[in-house]
C-alpha positions in Angstrom: 14.9 13.3 9.6 12.5 15.9 11.0 9.0 15.3 12.4 6.1 17.4 11.5 2.8 17.6 13.4 0.0 16.0 11.4 -3.8 16.1 11.8 -5.1 15.4 15.3 -1.6 15.5 16.9 -0.4 12.5 14.8 3.2 12.9 13.8 4.1 12.4 10.1 7.0 12.8 7.8 6.7 13.2 4.1 9.3 12.5 1.5 8.8 14.5 -1.7 10.8 14.6 -4.8 13.4 12.2 -6.0 16.7 13.5 -4.6 18.3 14.6 -1.4 16.4 17.9 -1.6 13.2 15.9 -1.3 13.2 15.6 2.5 10.7 18.1 4.0 9.1 17.9 7.3 6.5 19.9 9.2 4.0 19.9 6.4 0.3 19.6 7.4 -1.6 16.9 5.7 -4.5 18.0 3.6 -8.1 17.2 4.4 -9.6 14.1 2.9 -12.4 14.9 0.4 -15.8 13.4 0.9 -15.4 11.4 -2.3 -12.0 10.0 -1.2 -13.4 9.1 2.2 -16.3 7.2 0.7 -14.0 5.4 -1.7 -11.8 4.4 1.3 -14.8 3.1 3.2 -16.2 1.2 0.2 -12.8 -0.2 -0.6 -12.3 -1.4 3.0 -15.7 -3.1 3.0 -15.1 -4.7 -0.4 -11.7 -6.0 0.8 -13.3 -7.5 4.0 -16.0 -9.1 2.0 -13.6 -10.5 -0.6 -11.4 -11.8 2.2 -14.3 -13.6 3.8 -15.4 -15.2 0.5 -11.9 -16.3 -0.6 -11.0 -17.5 2.9 -14.1 -19.7 3.0 -13.3 -21.0 -0.5 -9.8 -22.0 0.7 -11.2 -23.7 3.8 -13.5 -25.7 1.6 -10.6 -26.9 -0.5 -11.5 -24.8 -3.6 -8.2 -23.1 -3.6 -4.8 -24.1 -2.2 -3.8 -21.0 -0.3 -5.2 -17.7 1.0 -4.3 -15.1 3.6 -6.7 -12.4 4.7 -5.9 -8.9 5.5 -8.0 -8.9 8.6 -6.8 -6.2 11.0 -4.6 -4.7 8.3 -7.3 -3.8 5.8 -7.7 -0.1 6.6 -4.0 0.7 6.6 -3.7 -0.9 3.1 -6.4 1.4 1.8 -5.0 4.5 3.6 -1.4 4.0 2.5 -2.6 3.4 -1.1 -4.6 6.6 -1.0 -1.5 8.6 -0.1 0.4 7.3 -3.2 0.0 8.3 -6.8 -0.9 5.9 -9.6 2.7 6.3 -10.9 4.3 5.1 -7.6 5.6 1.6 -7.9 4.4 -0.7 -5.1 6.0 -3.9 -3.8 3.3 -5.5 -1.8 3.7 -8.3 0.6 1.2 -10.7 2.0 -2.0 -9.1 3.4 -1.5 -6.0 1.3 -4.0 -6.6 -1.5 -6.0 -3.6 -0.5 -3.4 -1.4 -2.3 -4.3 -3.0 -5.6 -8.0 -2.8 -4.9 -7.6 0.9 -4.3 -5.8 1.3 -7.6 -8.5 -0.4 -9.6 -7.7 -4.1 -9.6 -11.0 -5.8 -10.1 -12.5 -8.6 -8.0 -12.4 -10.8 -11.2 -8.6 -10.1 -11.4 -8.2 -11.2 -7.8 -10.2 -14.4 -8.5 -8.2 -15.1 -11.6 -4.9 -15.0 -9.7 -6.3 -16.9 -6.7 -7.5 -19.7 -8.8 -4.6 -19.6 -11.3 -7.0 -19.8 -14.3 -6.1 -18.9 -17.9 -6.8 -15.2 -17.3 -4.3 -15.1 -14.4 -1.5 -12.6 -15.2 1.0 -15.0 -13.6 -0.3 -17.8 -15.8 -0.8 -20.0 -12.8 2.9 -19.9 -11.9 2.6 -17.9 -8.7 1.1 -18.9 -5.4 -2.6 -17.7 -5.2 -2.1 -14.5 -3.3 0.9 -13.2 -5.1 -1.0 -10.5 -7.0 0.6 -8.1 -9.4 -0.2 -5.8 -12.2 2.1 -4.0 -14.7 -0.7 -1.6 -15.5 -1.1 -0.6 -11.8 2.7 -0.5 -11.1 2.5 -3.4 -8.7 5.4 -5.9 -8.7 4.5 -9.5 -7.9 5.6 -10.9 -4.6 7.9 -13.8 -5.6 8.5 -16.9 -3.5 10.1 -20.1 -4.3 9.4 -22.9 -1.9 
């Protein structure tokens, strides 16, 4: 696999296409538009605020389980911004920023955290195992 020089001297490799011919290296990353940069900033701030609220709710005993994305929030948003809406994502813990970027609402996060009747998992998943068929996000599945 080749390495290409990205912006600011950061090395990057891109995989494009679906077959063996898809490996291409040495491509420059495009500039981030002002609108995308603002969306990234707003999404990161929203994610941090949501994490603080849900973490406090968990510490107060209002929900059984919650993990924040503190320290990993910006990479969630940045990696999501590099994908298309058609890309399937298989998020793990602390990666809910990807769904936020794709349009998962704060109400949808709350529904899944509290396991209420509007929860897509029907309350059968642990609170932070988010998923959305509409956003091509597969639920993290854990049996304890």
